[in-house]
C-alpha positions as CSV (number, residue, x, y, z in Angstrom):
1,M,-15.3,-20.8,5.7
2,E,-11.9,-19.0,5.9
3,Q,-9.5,-20.6,8.3
4,L,-7.6,-18.6,11.0
5,G,-4.3,-17.6,9.2
6,Q,-5.5,-17.8,5.5
7,R,-5.7,-14.6,3.8
8,R,-8.2,-13.8,0.8
9,H,-5.3,-12.5,-1.2
10,A,-1.9,-13.7,-2.0
11,R,1.0,-11.6,-0.5
12,L,4.2,-10.7,-2.2
13,G,7.1,-9.7,0.1
14,T,8.7,-6.8,-1.2
15,E,10.9,-3.9,-0.3
16,Y,9.5,-1.2,-2.7
17,L,9.8,2.4,-2.0
18,A,6.4,4.1,-1.3
19,L,5.5,7.8,-1.3
20,F,2.1,8.9,0.1
21,S,0.2,12.1,1.2
22,G,-3.0,12.9,2.8
23,E,-4.9,15.5,4.7
24,R,-2.5,15.5,7.7
25,I,0.8,14.9,5.6
26,R,0.8,17.6,2.7
27,A,4.4,16.9,1.6
28,Q,5.1,13.4,0.5
29,G,5.8,10.9,3.2
30,Q,8.1,8.0,2.5
31,G,8.2,4.4,3.5
32,V,9.0,1.0,2.3
33,V,6.4,-1.4,1.1
34,L,7.0,-5.1,3.0
35,D,4.0,-6.7,1.6
36,L,1.9,-6.1,-1.4
37,S,-1.5,-7.8,-2.5
38,L,-4.3,-7.0,-4.7
39,A,-6.2,-5.5,-2.0
40,G,-3.6,-3.5,-0.2
41,C,-0.1,-3.3,1.5
42,R,1.7,-3.2,4.6
43,I,4.2,-0.1,5.0
44,R,7.0,0.7,7.4
45,S,7.6,4.5,7.8
46,Q,8.9,7.2,10.1
47,V,5.4,8.6,9.7
48,E,3.0,7.5,12.6
49,F,-0.3,6.4,11.0
50,T,-3.9,6.5,12.4
51,T,-6.4,4.0,11.8
52,G,-9.0,5.2,9.3
53,E,-6.7,7.9,7.7
54,Y,-6.9,8.3,4.0
55,F,-3.7,8.5,1.7
56,G,-2.7,8.6,-1.9
57,V,0.2,6.2,-2.5
58,V,2.5,5.7,-5.2
59,I,4.7,2.6,-5.0
60,A,8.0,2.3,-7.2
61,V,8.4,-1.1,-8.6
62,P,12.0,-2.1,-9.8
63,G,11.8,-2.7,-13.5
64,Y,8.4,-0.7,-14.1
65,V,8.7,2.4,-16.1
66,N,5.7,4.0,-14.3
67,R,5.2,3.6,-10.8
68,L,1.8,2.1,-9.4
69,D,-0.7,4.8,-8.4
70,V,-3.2,4.3,-5.7
71,P,-5.1,7.6,-5.5
72,L,-7.1,6.3,-2.4
73,A,-6.2,3.9,0.3
74,V,-7.1,3.8,3.8
75,V,-5.2,2.8,7.1
76,R,-6.9,-0.5,8.4
77,W,-4.4,-1.1,11.4
78,S,-1.2,0.7,12.7
79,K,1.4,-0.5,15.0
80,G,4.5,1.4,15.7
81,Q,6.2,2.1,12.5
82,E,4.2,-0.2,10.5
83,C,0.6,0.1,9.2
84,G,-1.6,-2.0,6.9
85,M,-3.4,0.1,4.0
86,E,-6.3,-1.2,1.9
87,F,-6.4,0.1,-1.6
88,I,-9.8,1.7,-2.2
89,Q,-9.3,3.2,-5.7
90,M,-6.9,2.6,-8.5
91,E,-7.2,3.2,-12.2
92,P,-7.6,-0.2,-14.4
93,D,-4.1,0.2,-15.9
94,D,-2.4,0.3,-12.5
95,H,-4.8,-2.6,-11.2
96,R,-3.8,-4.9,-14.2
97,R,-0.1,-4.1,-13.5
98,L,-0.5,-5.2,-9.8
99,R,-2.2,-8.3,-10.8
100,Q,0.7,-9.3,-13.2
101,L,3.1,-8.3,-10.4
102,I,1.7,-10.4,-7.8
């Protein structure tokens, strides 16, 4: 049984640039990834997110030639200028690089 305060996935504190787009945001929005895990991330942005909204997210990781590409993520929670996104779809190579990073 999972105790209160424990998470299923380890989180990496970061300050990585994130670009995202979705149905409501046609041009790329920009934000900062504050936490990153195998399952998702926490982003701070000027954009107001809505729970249940879907996005494609690209994360620029310092030292990585190619950005981490998440073709499909969903907003699980939103509070002020921050939101939590769950990664729904990733290519195997991007998921492998994410595992190595964390």
